[in-house]
Jmol script that loads the backbone (N, CA, C; Angstrom):
load data "model"
ATOM      1  N   UNK A   1      17.419   8.247  31.944  1.00  0.00           N
ATOM      2  CA  UNK A   1      17.756   8.305  30.545  1.00  0.00           C
ATOM      3  C   UNK A   1      18.645   9.531  30.329  1.00  0.00           C
ATOM      4  N   UNK A   2      19.682   9.329  29.579  1.00  0.00           N
ATOM      5  CA  UNK A   2      20.573  10.420  29.198  1.00  0.00           C
ATOM      6  C   UNK A   2      20.445  10.631  27.702  1.00  0.00           C
ATOM      7  N   UNK A   3      20.241  11.865  27.304  1.00  0.00           N
ATOM      8  CA  UNK A   3      20.166  12.214  25.894  1.00  0.00           C
ATOM      9  C   UNK A   3      21.428  12.983  25.548  1.00  0.00           C
ATOM     10  N   UNK A   4      22.193  12.444  24.621  1.00  0.00           N
ATOM     11  CA  UNK A   4      23.415  13.083  24.169  1.00  0.00           C
ATOM     12  C   UNK A   4      23.155  13.722  22.814  1.00  0.00           C
ATOM     13  N   UNK A   5      23.435  15.004  22.705  1.00  0.00           N
ATOM     14  CA  UNK A   5      23.336  15.720  21.447  1.00  0.00           C
ATOM     15  C   UNK A   5      24.773  15.846  20.945  1.00  0.00           C
ATOM     16  N   UNK A   6      25.050  15.193  19.814  1.00  0.00           N
ATOM     17  CA  UNK A   6      26.410  15.067  19.299  1.00  0.00           C
ATOM     18  C   UNK A   6      26.528  15.797  17.958  1.00  0.00           C
ATOM     19  N   UNK A   7      27.619  16.537  17.799  1.00  0.00           N
ATOM     20  CA  UNK A   7      27.877  17.232  16.541  1.00  0.00           C
ATOM     21  C   UNK A   7      27.927  16.210  15.406  1.00  0.00           C
ATOM     22  N   UNK A   8      27.243  16.518  14.308  1.00  0.00           N
ATOM     23  CA  UNK A   8      27.132  15.564  13.194  1.00  0.00           C
ATOM     24  C   UNK A   8      28.493  15.112  12.683  1.00  0.00           C
ATOM     25  N   UNK A   9      29.446  16.020  12.605  1.00  0.00           N
ATOM     26  CA  UNK A   9      30.760  15.650  12.072  1.00  0.00           C
ATOM     27  C   UNK A   9      31.623  14.905  13.089  1.00  0.00           C
ATOM     28  N   UNK A  10      31.098  14.733  14.308  1.00  0.00           N
ATOM     29  CA  UNK A  10      31.835  14.024  15.360  1.00  0.00           C
ATOM     30  C   UNK A  10      31.136  12.727  15.787  1.00  0.00           C
ATOM     31  N   UNK A  11      30.065  12.363  15.087  1.00  0.00           N
ATOM     32  CA  UNK A  11      29.293  11.173  15.471  1.00  0.00           C
ATOM     33  C   UNK A  11      30.136   9.902  15.411  1.00  0.00           C
ATOM     34  N   UNK A  12      30.949   9.752  14.383  1.00  0.00           N
ATOM     35  CA  UNK A  12      31.792   8.548  14.277  1.00  0.00           C
ATOM     36  C   UNK A  12      32.804   8.497  15.420  1.00  0.00           C
ATOM     37  N   UNK A  13      33.358   9.652  15.789  1.00  0.00           N
ATOM     38  CA  UNK A  13      34.287   9.706  16.927  1.00  0.00           C
ATOM     39  C   UNK A  13      33.572   9.316  18.217  1.00  0.00           C
ATOM     40  N   UNK A  14      32.377   9.858  18.406  1.00  0.00           N
ATOM     41  CA  UNK A  14      31.590   9.544  19.588  1.00  0.00           C
ATOM     42  C   UNK A  14      31.313   8.039  19.661  1.00  0.00           C
ATOM     43  N   UNK A  15      30.912   7.454  18.539  1.00  0.00           N
ATOM     44  CA  UNK A  15      30.616   6.018  18.532  1.00  0.00           C
ATOM     45  C   UNK A  15      31.870   5.191  18.807  1.00  0.00           C
ATOM     46  N   UNK A  16      33.015   5.665  18.382  1.00  0.00           N
ATOM     47  CA  UNK A  16      34.281   4.991  18.683  1.00  0.00           C
ATOM     48  C   UNK A  16      34.519   4.954  20.197  1.00  0.00           C
ATOM     49  N   UNK A  17      34.274   6.076  20.860  1.00  0.00           N
ATOM     50  CA  UNK A  17      34.447   6.132  22.318  1.00  0.00           C
ATOM     51  C   UNK A  17      33.408   5.238  23.003  1.00  0.00           C
ATOM     52  N   UNK A  18      32.188   5.230  22.499  1.00  0.00           N
ATOM     53  CA  UNK A  18      31.149   4.380  23.095  1.00  0.00           C
ATOM     54  C   UNK A  18      31.499   2.897  22.927  1.00  0.00           C
ATOM     55  N   UNK A  19      32.108   2.540  21.815  1.00  0.00           N
ATOM     56  CA  UNK A  19      32.560   1.156  21.621  1.00  0.00           C
ATOM     57  C   UNK A  19      33.639   0.805  22.650  1.00  0.00           C
ATOM     58  N   UNK A  20      34.512   1.753  22.953  1.00  0.00           N
ATOM     59  CA  UNK A  20      35.553   1.529  23.958  1.00  0.00           C
ATOM     60  C   UNK A  20      34.928   1.425  25.348  1.00  0.00           C
ATOM     61  N   UNK A  21      33.890   2.207  25.603  1.00  0.00           N
ATOM     62  CA  UNK A  21      33.151   2.114  26.862  1.00  0.00           C
ATOM     63  C   UNK A  21      32.537   0.723  27.009  1.00  0.00           C
ATOM     64  N   UNK A  22      31.942   0.240  25.945  1.00  0.00           N
ATOM     65  CA  UNK A  22      31.348  -1.098  25.946  1.00  0.00           C
ATOM     66  C   UNK A  22      32.416  -2.136  26.280  1.00  0.00           C
ATOM     67  N   UNK A  23      33.557  -2.004  25.636  1.00  0.00           N
ATOM     68  CA  UNK A  23      34.674  -2.919  25.879  1.00  0.00           C
ATOM     69  C   UNK A  23      35.147  -2.823  27.331  1.00  0.00           C
ATOM     70  N   UNK A  24      35.211  -1.619  27.867  1.00  0.00           N
ATOM     71  CA  UNK A  24      35.638  -1.434  29.261  1.00  0.00           C
ATOM     72  C   UNK A  24      34.659  -2.086  30.227  1.00  0.00           C
ATOM     73  N   UNK A  25      33.367  -1.896  29.983  1.00  0.00           N
ATOM     74  CA  UNK A  25      32.362  -2.527  30.851  1.00  0.00           C
ATOM     75  C   UNK A  25      32.477  -4.048  30.797  1.00  0.00           C
ATOM     76  N   UNK A  26      32.687  -4.584  29.610  1.00  0.00           N
ATOM     77  CA  UNK A  26      32.771  -6.040  29.431  1.00  0.00           C
ATOM     78  C   UNK A  26      34.036  -6.628  30.047  1.00  0.00           C
ATOM     79  N   UNK A  27      35.113  -5.844  30.076  1.00  0.00           N
ATOM     80  CA  UNK A  27      36.393  -6.359  30.571  1.00  0.00           C
ATOM     81  C   UNK A  27      36.741  -5.932  31.988  1.00  0.00           C
ATOM     82  N   UNK A  28      35.868  -5.174  32.609  1.00  0.00           N
ATOM     83  CA  UNK A  28      36.122  -4.732  33.977  1.00  0.00           C
ATOM     84  C   UNK A  28      36.077  -5.930  34.933  1.00  0.00           C
ATOM     85  N   UNK A  29      36.888  -5.853  35.949  1.00  0.00           N
ATOM     86  CA  UNK A  29      36.867  -6.898  36.976  1.00  0.00           C
ATOM     87  C   UNK A  29      35.884  -6.564  38.088  1.00  0.00           C
ATOM     88  N   UNK A  30      35.261  -5.392  38.021  1.00  0.00           N
ATOM     89  CA  UNK A  30      34.295  -4.970  39.032  1.00  0.00           C
ATOM     90  C   UNK A  30      32.921  -5.547  38.685  1.00  0.00           C
ATOM     91  N   UNK A  31      32.314  -6.298  39.584  1.00  0.00           N
ATOM     92  CA  UNK A  31      30.999  -6.885  39.288  1.00  0.00           C
ATOM     93  C   UNK A  31      29.929  -5.842  38.977  1.00  0.00           C
ATOM     94  N   UNK A  32      30.020  -4.658  39.585  1.00  0.00           N
ATOM     95  CA  UNK A  32      29.003  -3.642  39.314  1.00  0.00           C
ATOM     96  C   UNK A  32      29.055  -3.156  37.872  1.00  0.00           C
ATOM     97  N   UNK A  33      30.212  -3.227  37.251  1.00  0.00           N
ATOM     98  CA  UNK A  33      30.310  -2.824  35.845  1.00  0.00           C
ATOM     99  C   UNK A  33      29.552  -3.806  34.951  1.00  0.00           C
ATOM    100  N   UNK A  34      29.603  -5.085  35.295  1.00  0.00           N
ATOM    101  CA  UNK A  34      28.837  -6.083  34.533  1.00  0.00           C
ATOM    102  C   UNK A  34      27.338  -5.817  34.695  1.00  0.00           C
ATOM    103  N   UNK A  35      26.932  -5.450  35.918  1.00  0.00           N
ATOM    104  CA  UNK A  35      25.523  -5.137  36.168  1.00  0.00           C
ATOM    105  C   UNK A  35      25.098  -3.897  35.374  1.00  0.00           C
ATOM    106  N   UNK A  36      25.971  -2.895  35.335  1.00  0.00           N
ATOM    107  CA  UNK A  36      25.652  -1.698  34.566  1.00  0.00           C
ATOM    108  C   UNK A  36      25.490  -2.044  33.089  1.00  0.00           C
ATOM    109  N   UNK A  37      26.414  -2.818  32.563  1.00  0.00           N
ATOM    110  CA  UNK A  37      26.359  -3.191  31.152  1.00  0.00           C
ATOM    111  C   UNK A  37      25.064  -3.932  30.817  1.00  0.00           C
ATOM    112  N   UNK A  38      24.609  -4.765  31.744  1.00  0.00           N
ATOM    113  CA  UNK A  38      23.408  -5.562  31.500  1.00  0.00           C
ATOM    114  C   UNK A  38      22.142  -4.716  31.375  1.00  0.00           C
ATOM    115  N   UNK A  39      22.179  -3.505  31.911  1.00  0.00           N
ATOM    116  CA  UNK A  39      20.965  -2.674  31.882  1.00  0.00           C
ATOM    117  C   UNK A  39      21.148  -1.372  31.106  1.00  0.00           C
ATOM    118  N   UNK A  40      22.194  -1.295  30.292  1.00  0.00           N
ATOM    119  CA  UNK A  40      22.530  -0.055  29.587  1.00  0.00           C
ATOM    120  C   UNK A  40      22.441  -0.291  28.090  1.00  0.00           C
ATOM    121  N   UNK A  41      21.620   0.497  27.436  1.00  0.00           N
ATOM    122  CA  UNK A  41      21.490   0.425  25.980  1.00  0.00           C
ATOM    123  C   UNK A  41      21.666   1.832  25.412  1.00  0.00           C
ATOM    124  N   UNK A  42      22.338   1.908  24.277  1.00  0.00           N
ATOM    125  CA  UNK A  42      22.547   3.176  23.585  1.00  0.00           C
ATOM    126  C   UNK A  42      21.801   3.120  22.258  1.00  0.00           C
ATOM    127  N   UNK A  43      20.951   4.111  22.031  1.00  0.00           N
ATOM    128  CA  UNK A  43      20.171   4.198  20.801  1.00  0.00           C
ATOM    129  C   UNK A  43      20.553   5.469  20.051  1.00  0.00           C
ATOM    130  N   UNK A  44      20.470   5.393  18.743  1.00  0.00           N
ATOM    131  CA  UNK A  44      20.733   6.548  17.884  1.00  0.00           C
ATOM    132  C   UNK A  44      19.443   6.884  17.148  1.00  0.00           C
ATOM    133  N   UNK A  45      19.059   8.151  17.195  1.00  0.00           N
ATOM    134  CA  UNK A  45      17.854   8.583  16.486  1.00  0.00           C
ATOM    135  C   UNK A  45      18.093   8.544  14.985  1.00  0.00           C
ATOM    136  N   UNK A  46      17.105   8.095  14.242  1.00  0.00           N
ATOM    137  CA  UNK A  46      17.201   8.056  12.788  1.00  0.00           C
ATOM    138  C   UNK A  46      17.083   9.463  12.203  1.00  0.00           C
ATOM    139  N   UNK A  47      16.334  10.310  12.885  1.00  0.00           N
ATOM    140  CA  UNK A  47      16.117  11.669  12.407  1.00  0.00           C
ATOM    141  C   UNK A  47      17.202  12.591  12.964  1.00  0.00           C
ATOM    142  N   UNK A  48      17.600  13.597  12.166  1.00  0.00           N
ATOM    143  CA  UNK A  48      18.574  14.561  12.691  1.00  0.00           C
ATOM    144  C   UNK A  48      17.952  15.407  13.789  1.00  0.00           C
ATOM    145  N   UNK A  49      18.782  15.820  14.725  1.00  0.00           N
ATOM    146  CA  UNK A  49      18.340  16.696  15.801  1.00  0.00           C
ATOM    147  C   UNK A  49      18.464  18.146  15.390  1.00  0.00           C
ATOM    148  N   UNK A  50      18.278  19.051  16.349  1.00  0.00           N
ATOM    149  CA  UNK A  50      18.416  20.478  16.067  1.00  0.00           C
ATOM    150  C   UNK A  50      19.793  20.793  15.472  1.00  0.00           C
ATOM    151  N   UNK A  51      19.818  21.679  14.519  1.00  0.00           N
ATOM    152  CA  UNK A  51      21.054  22.107  13.849  1.00  0.00           C
ATOM    153  C   UNK A  51      21.798  20.956  13.176  1.00  0.00           C
ATOM    154  N   UNK A  52      21.082  19.888  12.835  1.00  0.00           N
ATOM    155  CA  UNK A  52      21.707  18.756  12.163  1.00  0.00           C
ATOM    156  C   UNK A  52      22.507  17.847  13.078  1.00  0.00           C
ATOM    157  N   UNK A  53      22.445  18.098  14.389  1.00  0.00           N
ATOM    158  CA  UNK A  53      23.163  17.240  15.338  1.00  0.00           C
ATOM    159  C   UNK A  53      22.560  15.841  15.360  1.00  0.00           C
ATOM    160  N   UNK A  54      23.318  14.902  15.903  1.00  0.00           N
ATOM    161  CA  UNK A  54      22.873  13.515  16.016  1.00  0.00           C
ATOM    162  C   UNK A  54      22.476  13.278  17.474  1.00  0.00           C
ATOM    163  N   UNK A  55      21.325  12.657  17.663  1.00  0.00           N
ATOM    164  CA  UNK A  55      20.804  12.426  19.009  1.00  0.00           C
ATOM    165  C   UNK A  55      20.997  10.958  19.386  1.00  0.00           C
ATOM    166  N   UNK A  56      21.575  10.743  20.561  1.00  0.00           N
ATOM    167  CA  UNK A  56      21.765   9.405  21.121  1.00  0.00           C
ATOM    168  C   UNK A  56      21.037   9.347  22.457  1.00  0.00           C
ATOM    169  N   UNK A  57      20.385   8.228  22.699  1.00  0.00           N
ATOM    170  CA  UNK A  57      19.665   8.020  23.956  1.00  0.00           C
ATOM    171  C   UNK A  57      20.323   6.875  24.712  1.00  0.00           C
ATOM    172  N   UNK A  58      20.730   7.143  25.924  1.00  0.00           N
ATOM    173  CA  UNK A  58      21.242   6.116  26.833  1.00  0.00           C
ATOM    174  C   UNK A  58      20.092   5.721  27.729  1.00  0.00           C
ATOM    175  N   UNK A  59      19.638   4.499  27.606  1.00  0.00           N
ATOM    176  CA  UNK A  59      18.567   4.010  28.453  1.00  0.00           C
ATOM    177  C   UNK A  59      19.204   3.100  29.492  1.00  0.00           C
ATOM    178  N   UNK A  60      19.079   3.489  30.736  1.00  0.00           N
ATOM    179  CA  UNK A  60      19.678   2.776  31.864  1.00  0.00           C
ATOM    180  C   UNK A  60      18.531   2.264  32.725  1.00  0.00           C
ATOM    181  N   UNK A  61      18.193   0.993  32.562  1.00  0.00           N
ATOM    182  CA  UNK A  61      17.042   0.465  33.286  1.00  0.00           C
ATOM    183  C   UNK A  61      17.232  -1.004  33.626  1.00  0.00           C
ATOM    184  N   UNK A  62      17.315  -1.307  34.900  1.00  0.00           N
ATOM    185  CA  UNK A  62      17.296  -0.371  36.017  1.00  0.00           C
ATOM    186  C   UNK A  62      18.677   0.246  36.237  1.00  0.00           C
ATOM    187  N   UNK A  63      18.671   1.394  36.875  1.00  0.00           N
ATOM    188  CA  UNK A  63      19.925   2.049  37.243  1.00  0.00           C
ATOM    189  C   UNK A  63      20.477   1.339  38.468  1.00  0.00           C
ATOM    190  N   UNK A  64      21.766   1.092  38.475  1.00  0.00           N
ATOM    191  CA  UNK A  64      22.421   0.472  39.624  1.00  0.00           C
ATOM    192  C   UNK A  64      22.679   1.573  40.640  1.00  0.00           C
ATOM    193  N   UNK A  65      21.958   1.522  41.728  1.00  0.00           N
ATOM    194  CA  UNK A  65      22.032   2.565  42.751  1.00  0.00           C
ATOM    195  C   UNK A  65      23.469   2.726  43.254  1.00  0.00           C
ATOM    196  N   UNK A  66      23.922   3.978  43.280  1.00  0.00           N
ATOM    197  CA  UNK A  66      25.245   4.295  43.790  1.00  0.00           C
ATOM    198  C   UNK A  66      26.376   4.092  42.795  1.00  0.00           C
ATOM    199  N   UNK A  67      26.086   3.557  41.617  1.00  0.00           N
ATOM    200  CA  UNK A  67      27.136   3.308  40.617  1.00  0.00           C
ATOM    201  C   UNK A  67      27.480   4.595  39.882  1.00  0.00           C
ATOM    202  N   UNK A  68      28.724   4.696  39.479  1.00  0.00           N
ATOM    203  CA  UNK A  68      29.193   5.840  38.695  1.00  0.00           C
ATOM    204  C   UNK A  68      29.115   5.464  37.218  1.00  0.00           C
ATOM    205  N   UNK A  69      28.354   6.215  36.452  1.00  0.00           N
ATOM    206  CA  UNK A  69      28.152   5.929  35.036  1.00  0.00           C
ATOM    207  C   UNK A  69      29.008   6.807  34.125  1.00  0.00           C
ATOM    208  N   UNK A  70      29.931   7.566  34.678  1.00  0.00           N
ATOM    209  CA  UNK A  70      30.763   8.457  33.863  1.00  0.00           C
ATOM    210  C   UNK A  70      31.637   7.629  32.920  1.00  0.00           C
ATOM    211  N   UNK A  71      31.437   7.767  31.602  1.00  0.00           N
ATOM    212  CA  UNK A  71      32.236   6.995  30.656  1.00  0.00           C
ATOM    213  C   UNK A  71      33.740   7.170  30.854  1.00  0.00           C
ATOM    214  N   UNK A  72      34.171   8.395  31.152  1.00  0.00           N
ATOM    215  CA  UNK A  72      35.604   8.636  31.327  1.00  0.00           C
ATOM    216  C   UNK A  72      36.182   7.820  32.481  1.00  0.00           C
ATOM    217  N   UNK A  73      35.440   7.718  33.557  1.00  0.00           N
ATOM    218  CA  UNK A  73      35.913   6.949  34.722  1.00  0.00           C
ATOM    219  C   UNK A  73      35.943   5.449  34.415  1.00  0.00           C
ATOM    220  N   UNK A  74      34.905   4.964  33.762  1.00  0.00           N
ATOM    221  CA  UNK A  74      34.830   3.536  33.446  1.00  0.00           C
ATOM    222  C   UNK A  74      35.962   3.144  32.488  1.00  0.00           C
ATOM    223  N   UNK A  75      36.168   3.949  31.468  1.00  0.00           N
ATOM    224  CA  UNK A  75      37.240   3.665  30.504  1.00  0.00           C
ATOM    225  C   UNK A  75      38.602   3.715  31.196  1.00  0.00           C
ATOM    226  N   UNK A  76      38.809   4.713  32.067  1.00  0.00           N
ATOM    227  CA  UNK A  76      40.095   4.864  32.761  1.00  0.00           C
ATOM    228  C   UNK A  76      40.418   3.672  33.662  1.00  0.00           C
ATOM    229  N   UNK A  77      39.410   3.024  34.190  1.00  0.00           N
ATOM    230  CA  UNK A  77      39.643   1.852  35.055  1.00  0.00           C
ATOM    231  C   UNK A  77      40.271   0.696  34.281  1.00  0.00           C
ATOM    232  N   UNK A  78      39.873   0.538  33.031  1.00  0.00           N
ATOM    233  CA  UNK A  78      40.310  -0.617  32.238  1.00  0.00           C
ATOM    234  C   UNK A  78      41.411  -0.242  31.238  1.00  0.00           C
ATOM    235  N   UNK A  79      41.337   0.964  30.708  1.00  0.00           N
ATOM    236  CA  UNK A  79      42.300   1.416  29.703  1.00  0.00           C
ATOM    237  C   UNK A  79      42.937   2.739  30.135  1.00  0.00           C
ATOM    238  N   UNK A  80      43.693   2.739  31.220  1.00  0.00           N
ATOM    239  CA  UNK A  80      44.221   4.009  31.748  1.00  0.00           C
ATOM    240  C   UNK A  80      45.101   4.774  30.767  1.00  0.00           C
ATOM    241  N   UNK A  81      45.850   4.086  29.931  1.00  0.00           N
ATOM    242  CA  UNK A  81      46.750   4.792  29.011  1.00  0.00           C
ATOM    243  C   UNK A  81      46.003   5.461  27.852  1.00  0.00           C
ATOM    244  N   UNK A  82      44.781   5.024  27.577  1.00  0.00           N
ATOM    245  CA  UNK A  82      43.995   5.587  26.477  1.00  0.00           C
ATOM    246  C   UNK A  82      42.950   6.594  26.943  1.00  0.00           C
ATOM    247  N   UNK A  83      42.692   6.631  28.226  1.00  0.00           N
ATOM    248  CA  UNK A  83      41.558   7.383  28.757  1.00  0.00           C
ATOM    249  C   UNK A  83      41.608   8.874  28.434  1.00  0.00           C
ATOM    250  N   UNK A  84      42.738   9.504  28.609  1.00  0.00           N
ATOM    251  CA  UNK A  84      42.826  10.949  28.403  1.00  0.00           C
ATOM    252  C   UNK A  84      42.521  11.327  26.951  1.00  0.00           C
ATOM    253  N   UNK A  85      43.094  10.610  26.012  1.00  0.00           N
ATOM    254  CA  UNK A  85      42.856  10.907  24.592  1.00  0.00           C
ATOM    255  C   UNK A  85      41.396  10.634  24.222  1.00  0.00           C
ATOM    256  N   UNK A  86      40.828   9.537  24.732  1.00  0.00           N
ATOM    257  CA  UNK A  86      39.434   9.214  24.429  1.00  0.00           C
ATOM    258  C   UNK A  86      38.485  10.242  25.031  1.00  0.00           C
ATOM    259  N   UNK A  87      38.807  10.711  26.243  1.00  0.00           N
ATOM    260  CA  UNK A  87      37.942  11.707  26.859  1.00  0.00           C
ATOM    261  C   UNK A  87      37.952  13.011  26.065  1.00  0.00           C
ATOM    262  N   UNK A  88      39.087  13.378  25.513  1.00  0.00           N
ATOM    263  CA  UNK A  88      39.162  14.590  24.686  1.00  0.00           C
ATOM    264  C   UNK A  88      38.266  14.452  23.454  1.00  0.00           C
ATOM    265  N   UNK A  89      38.291  13.300  22.827  1.00  0.00           N
ATOM    266  CA  UNK A  89      37.432  13.029  21.658  1.00  0.00           C
ATOM    267  C   UNK A  89      35.964  13.091  22.065  1.00  0.00           C
ATOM    268  N   UNK A  90      35.651  12.458  23.183  1.00  0.00           N
ATOM    269  CA  UNK A  90      34.281  12.410  23.726  1.00  0.00           C
ATOM    270  C   UNK A  90      33.774  13.825  24.007  1.00  0.00           C
ATOM    271  N   UNK A  91      34.555  14.604  24.710  1.00  0.00           N
ATOM    272  CA  UNK A  91      34.171  15.963  25.095  1.00  0.00           C
ATOM    273  C   UNK A  91      33.965  16.844  23.855  1.00  0.00           C
ATOM    274  N   UNK A  92      34.825  16.716  22.870  1.00  0.00           N
ATOM    275  CA  UNK A  92      34.754  17.528  21.657  1.00  0.00           C
ATOM    276  C   UNK A  92      33.500  17.213  20.819  1.00  0.00           C
ATOM    277  N   UNK A  93      32.970  16.022  20.966  1.00  0.00           N
ATOM    278  CA  UNK A  93      31.811  15.602  20.178  1.00  0.00           C
ATOM    279  C   UNK A  93      30.503  16.220  20.655  1.00  0.00           C
ATOM    280  N   UNK A  94      30.454  16.653  21.898  1.00  0.00           N
ATOM    281  CA  UNK A  94      29.195  17.088  22.498  1.00  0.00           C
ATOM    282  C   UNK A  94      28.724  18.455  22.032  1.00  0.00           C
ATOM    283  N   UNK A  95      27.419  18.519  21.734  1.00  0.00           N
ATOM    284  CA  UNK A  95      26.734  19.781  21.497  1.00  0.00           C
ATOM    285  C   UNK A  95      25.755  20.039  22.651  1.00  0.00           C
ATOM    286  N   UNK A  96      25.421  18.991  23.418  1.00  0.00           N
ATOM    287  CA  UNK A  96      24.507  19.141  24.548  1.00  0.00           C
ATOM    288  C   UNK A  96      24.237  17.819  25.235  1.00  0.00           C
ATOM    289  N   UNK A  97      23.663  17.912  26.421  1.00  0.00           N
ATOM    290  CA  UNK A  97      23.344  16.745  27.244  1.00  0.00           C
ATOM    291  C   UNK A  97      22.086  17.040  28.038  1.00  0.00           C
ATOM    292  N   UNK A  98      21.177  16.062  28.085  1.00  0.00           N
ATOM    293  CA  UNK A  98      19.965  16.185  28.891  1.00  0.00           C
ATOM    294  C   UNK A  98      19.854  14.933  29.749  1.00  0.00           C
ATOM    295  N   UNK A  99      19.671  15.125  31.037  1.00  0.00           N
ATOM    296  CA  UNK A  99      19.499  13.998  31.969  1.00  0.00           C
ATOM    297  C   UNK A  99      18.059  14.010  32.461  1.00  0.00           C
ATOM    298  N   UNK A 100      17.375  12.862  32.346  1.00  0.00           N
ATOM    299  CA  UNK A 100      15.998  12.726  32.806  1.00  0.00           C
ATOM    300  C   UNK A 100      15.872  11.497  33.681  1.00  0.00           C
ATOM    301  N   UNK A 101      15.304  11.670  34.857  1.00  0.00           N
ATOM    302  CA  UNK A 101      14.913  10.522  35.665  1.00  0.00           C
ATOM    303  C   UNK A 101      13.435  10.302  35.391  1.00  0.00           C
ATOM    304  N   UNK A 102      13.119   9.132  34.884  1.00  0.00           N
ATOM    305  CA  UNK A 102      11.754   8.852  34.452  1.00  0.00           C
ATOM    306  C   UNK A 102      10.998   8.042  35.501  1.00  0.00           C
ATOM    307  N   UNK A 103       9.718   8.311  35.612  1.00  0.00           N
ATOM    308  CA  UNK A 103       8.827   7.565  36.489  1.00  0.00           C
ATOM    309  C   UNK A 103       7.830   6.834  35.606  1.00  0.00           C
ATOM    310  N   UNK A 104       7.655   5.546  35.836  1.00  0.00           N
ATOM    311  CA  UNK A 104       6.697   4.772  35.052  1.00  0.00           C
ATOM    312  C   UNK A 104       5.281   5.247  35.361  1.00  0.00           C
ATOM    313  N   UNK A 105       4.557   5.582  34.321  1.00  0.00           N
ATOM    314  CA  UNK A 105       3.168   5.993  34.456  1.00  0.00           C
ATOM    315  C   UNK A 105       2.266   4.805  34.120  1.00  0.00           C
ATOM    316  N   UNK A 106       2.602   4.091  33.067  1.00  0.00           N
ATOM    317  CA  UNK A 106       1.875   2.893  32.660  1.00  0.00           C
ATOM    318  C   UNK A 106       2.877   1.887  32.143  1.00  0.00           C
ATOM    319  N   UNK A 107       2.721   0.639  32.520  1.00  0.00           N
ATOM    320  CA  UNK A 107       3.538  -0.448  31.978  1.00  0.00           C
ATOM    321  C   UNK A 107       2.589  -1.335  31.188  1.00  0.00           C
ATOM    322  N   UNK A 108       2.580  -1.165  29.895  1.00  0.00           N
ATOM    323  CA  UNK A 108       1.632  -1.864  29.042  1.00  0.00           C
ATOM    324  C   UNK A 108       1.977  -3.332  28.840  1.00  0.00           C
ATOM    325  N   UNK A 109       3.104  -3.781  29.375  1.00  0.00           N
ATOM    326  CA  UNK A 109       3.459  -5.194  29.268  1.00  0.00           C
ATOM    327  C   UNK A 109       2.820  -6.027  30.376  1.00  0.00           C
ATOM    328  N   UNK A 110       2.183  -5.354  31.325  1.00  0.00           N
ATOM    329  CA  UNK A 110       1.526  -6.059  32.430  1.00  0.00           C
ATOM    330  C   UNK A 110       0.020  -6.087  32.184  1.00  0.00           C
ATOM    331  N   UNK A 111      -0.699  -6.978  32.868  1.00  0.00           N
ATOM    332  CA  UNK A 111      -2.153  -7.000  32.691  1.00  0.00           C
ATOM    333  C   UNK A 111      -2.769  -5.645  33.043  1.00  0.00           C
ATOM    334  N   UNK A 112      -3.749  -5.249  32.263  1.00  0.00           N
ATOM    335  CA  UNK A 112      -4.428  -3.974  32.512  1.00  0.00           C
ATOM    336  C   UNK A 112      -5.292  -4.089  33.761  1.00  0.00           C
ATOM    337  N   UNK A 113      -5.358  -3.023  34.538  1.00  0.00           N
ATOM    338  CA  UNK A 113      -6.246  -3.064  35.708  1.00  0.00           C
ATOM    339  C   UNK A 113      -7.704  -3.128  35.255  1.00  0.00           C
ATOM    340  N   UNK A 114      -8.482  -3.803  36.027  1.00  0.00           N
ATOM    341  CA  UNK A 114      -9.925  -3.894  35.706  1.00  0.00           C
ATOM    342  C   UNK A 114     -10.601  -2.584  36.087  1.00  0.00           C
ATOM    343  N   UNK A 115     -11.467  -2.159  35.201  1.00  0.00           N
ATOM    344  CA  UNK A 115     -12.245  -0.942  35.494  1.00  0.00           C
ATOM    345  C   UNK A 115     -13.303  -1.283  36.520  1.00  0.00           C
ATOM    346  N   UNK A 116     -13.566  -0.334  37.381  1.00  0.00           N
ATOM    347  CA  UNK A 116     -14.639  -0.505  38.359  1.00  0.00           C
ATOM    348  C   UNK A 116     -15.956  -0.163  37.674  1.00  0.00           C
ATOM    349  N   UNK A 117     -16.943  -1.074  37.767  1.00  0.00           N
ATOM    350  CA  UNK A 117     -18.224  -0.774  37.121  1.00  0.00           C
ATOM    351  C   UNK A 117     -18.847   0.482  37.755  1.00  0.00           C
ATOM    352  N   UNK A 118     -19.541   1.284  36.966  1.00  0.00           N
ATOM    353  CA  UNK A 118     -20.158   2.486  37.522  1.00  0.00           C
ATOM    354  C   UNK A 118     -21.206   2.120  38.577  1.00  0.00           C
ATOM    355  N   UNK A 119     -21.265   2.946  39.617  1.00  0.00           N
ATOM    356  CA  UNK A 119     -22.248   2.727  40.687  1.00  0.00           C
ATOM    357  C   UNK A 119     -23.637   2.980  40.134  1.00  0.00           C
ATOM    358  N   UNK A 120     -24.620   2.193  40.639  1.00  0.00           N
ATOM    359  CA  UNK A 120     -26.002   2.362  40.147  1.00  0.00           C
ATOM    360  C   UNK A 120     -26.863   2.993  41.174  1.00  0.00           C
TER     361      UNK A 120
END
end "model"
wireframe off; spacefill off
backbone 0.3
color backbone group
């Protein structure tokens, strides 16, 4: 999961770049880009973050092993003439970034394990 902390006054710019990323993933001729798109969701927090920033969560599940998820690279593959300007907008929007690799502790969508009865 990637957490993007975006300056409040740059949120619309950031979302514009993310829309272009979505378009690049959808129009890429590389099969791995289609696989990445199928498992990538972007969420926006309803509540403001620290200092009024806007928080976006990129949930990548499952992650495509060995794939490059850099938005600038993906956009440049499909829209090379727009990539430099879009990357400048993207970079300017950031107030912070947090990368977390998560390990499943409990999957509540699966049957619960049976408890072992206490020994007598």
